[in-house]
N, C-alpha and C positions, 0 to 999 in steps of 0.2 A: 539400706539396699533394696532396690526393686527385684521383682522376681523375674526369671527369664522367660521370655516368650517361647512357645513350643508350637510347633504343628501338631494338630490333632487327627482324627481319624474320620474315615467315612466307611459305610458297608459297602465293599466294593463289589461283593457277589451279587447284590441287589440291582446293579445297574446291568443294563443290556450290553450286548457286544460293542455296539456303536457308541453307546454312553461311556462305557469303559475306556474306549479308545480317544473318545473326545476328551475327556477329564484328563487323561495322561498326556495327550498333545498339548492341552492348556499348560500343565504343570511344566513339561519339557520347555515350553516357549520362555516360560518365567526363569528357568533355569539360564536360559542363553540371555535373556535380557538382564539378570544379575551378573552375568559371567561366571563360567564354571569354577576359575581361579577364587574367584570372591567368596563362593560358596564351599570350597575345599571338596570339589566333587570330581576332581581330574581322573579318579581311577573308577568313578561310578557312572558319569554322565555317557561315556561312549557304549557301555552295555545297557544303559537305559534307552538310547536312540535305537539299539538293535533290536530290543524287546519291541520298541513300538513299531519298527519297519515290519517286524513278523506279524505282528498283530493286525497291521494295516492290510498285509497281505491276506489274512484270514477274513476280515470285515470286508474288504473289497473284492474279494475272490470273483473272478469271471464266471458268469452263469451260462453265458451262449458261446457255443464254438463259432471259430471264425468260418466253419464249414456251413453253419446252420441256413445262412441266407442263399449259399450256392444251392443247398440241398430243396431247400423250399423253391426256389425258382426252377430247378431240374424237375421237381414233381408237378409244377404247373404245365410243363411242357409235355410231359408224358400224358398228363389228364387231358389235353387238348387234343393229343394223337389218338387217345383212347376214344373220346367223344366223337371225334370225326370218324373213325372206323365203324363205331357203333351207327351213327347216323347215316352214313351212306350206304352202309349194308341193309338198313333198314328201308331206306328209299328203293334200293334194288329188289327187296322182297316184293314190292306191289309194282313192280316195272312189267308193263305189257309185253316186253320182249321175253319170251321164255328162257331164251338162251343167257340172260342175266339173271331172271329170277330164279332159276335152278339153282345155280351155284350160289347165289344168297341165301337160300333156304338152306344150304348145306353149312355156310359160314354160320348162319344164325344159331343152328342147333348147338354150335360149340360157344358162341358168344353168349347165349343165354344162362349157360352153365355158371358165367362170370359176371352176372349183372351187377351194374354199377360199381364195380370194383375201384373205378377213380373216387369214390366217396368213402373207401375205407381207410383205415389208420394207415400210416406211412409203411409201418414195417409190413403189415398185412396186406396192403397193396402190392407192395414190391414181390413178395413171394407169389401172389395171386397171378401178376403178369409173367412171371417166370412160367408158371402152370399153363397160362393161357397160350404165350408163345409155343409151347412144346405142342399142344394140341392142334395150333395154327399151322405147325411145321408138317404134320403128316401128310403124306403124300396126296391124299384126295382133296384135302381141305387146303393145302398149298396151292393146288391147282385152280382152285375154285376161286381163291383170293386173286391169283394172277389173271384169270378172265375178268376179274372185277377192277384190275388195276389198284387192287388194295395191299398188293404184296409189298409195295415200295413203303407204304407207312407201317405195316407190321416189321420192317427191318428198322425203321427209325424209332419205333418203340422200343425194340431190343438195345439198339445204341443207348438211347436215353435210360433205359432201367439198368443197364451195365454202368452206366456213368453215376447213376444213383447211388447204386450199391459201392461203387469205389468210393464216393465222397463220403458215404456214411461208415465205410472202414476207416477213413482218415479221421472222421470226427472222433470216432471211439478211441483211436490212437492219440488224439490230442488229450482227451480225458483221461486216459491212462497215464500220460506224461506228466501231467499237472503235479506241482509239489503239493503234496497232501500235509498240511500243517494243522495240527490238532489246535483248535482255539482254546480249548480249556488249559492247555499246557502253556500256550502262548500267554494267555493271562495271567497264569500262576507266575510264570517268568517275571512280568512286567510288574506284578504285586510285590514279589519278593526284592526286585531292585527298588522299587519306590519305598520300601519299607526301609532298606539299608541307607537311601539318601536322607529319609526322614530321621532316621537315629543319628547320622553323621551332622546333619545341619542342627537337630536338636542339641546334640552334644556340644558343637560350637558357639551355640546360643547360650550355654552355661559358661563355658571356658573362656571363650574369646568373642563375645557379642559384637557385632559391628552394624552399621546401618543397612548395608546391603543383606545382611542375614535377616535381621528383623525385619525387613521390607519383603523378602522373599517368604518369611514366616506368614506374614500377614495376606500376602497373595494366595499362598497354598491353601489357608484357612478359609478364605473366600470362596474359593474354588470349591473347596470341600461343602461349604454351606449350600452353594448354589446345587450341587449334586444330591445332597441330603434332601434339600426341597424338593427336588425333581423327583427323588424316590418315593417320598410321603405324597406327592401329588397322585402317583400311580399306585398309591396303597402299598408302599414297601414299609420294611421293619423299624422306621425311623419317622421322627416328626421334624418338623421345620425348625432348623437350628436359630438360636438367640445368640447374639453377641455376648460372650463370656470372656470376661478379664482375668478370671482365674486360671494361673499357668496349670499346664499338665505336669504330672511327676516327673523329676529330672532324670533323664535317662543315663544309663551307662554311657560315659565318655568315649569308650572304645567299644563300638557294637562288635558283637559276634557274628561275621558274616554267614556262619554256619546255621545259625538259627536266627534268621530276620523276622520271624513273626509273620503276621498278615493271616488272612484266611485263604483256605484252599478248596473251599467247596465248588461245586461244579456251577460256572455262570448260566444263566438262562441264554437259549439260543435265540437269534434274531428272528 
């Protein structure tokens, strides 16, 4: 009587998050190819799929808020207004007409305190614009702005800065509302479920072997070999695998779901 085929092992914790997810997706695809009933995984396959979905959510987590593009556009608009105010007031400072030069010098005394704020970081620029607008709103400065017909642009700057702050608040709320799934816990759940699947298939390979089960075992072992070689290529804790016809120890035909085995060390982050 020939010895039963068995699914081997791989150092799961040596895989990156993306590699771990990719390996398990390949295995799940083989489960579907072989069909769940043929592998006797009716009670385990749905849970495995849930684990993979949860892991995908972690690995493919959105890193850019939907509001970010709007924030960037709004920032460019307020920068243009700022540069225009600085440029126009600078021209008025050297105007031969004293009635324009005098208010321009007053406005300049305020603008110089906020020199090149459009080149600052977003959050710092927002706060500095608030301060600039307060200083420009003082009675004598506001009157000077009006004489130079720059008051309209100061009002536009306030509108843009307020809109920017509102968008920034929206983005903060978006980040806070996102589901925070712990990647380490998600991987551990996937590993535990895969261990249960391995135990179940290995047990049936001993008790009731079929062509479908043996083919599935061959496929999974080949997938494991591929990822062992990937780990070895990156200097991981294993060397490239070689074909091995020697069977693994016969497992308990009734796996204990409370003690599925497998590793639980924290994986490397992407």
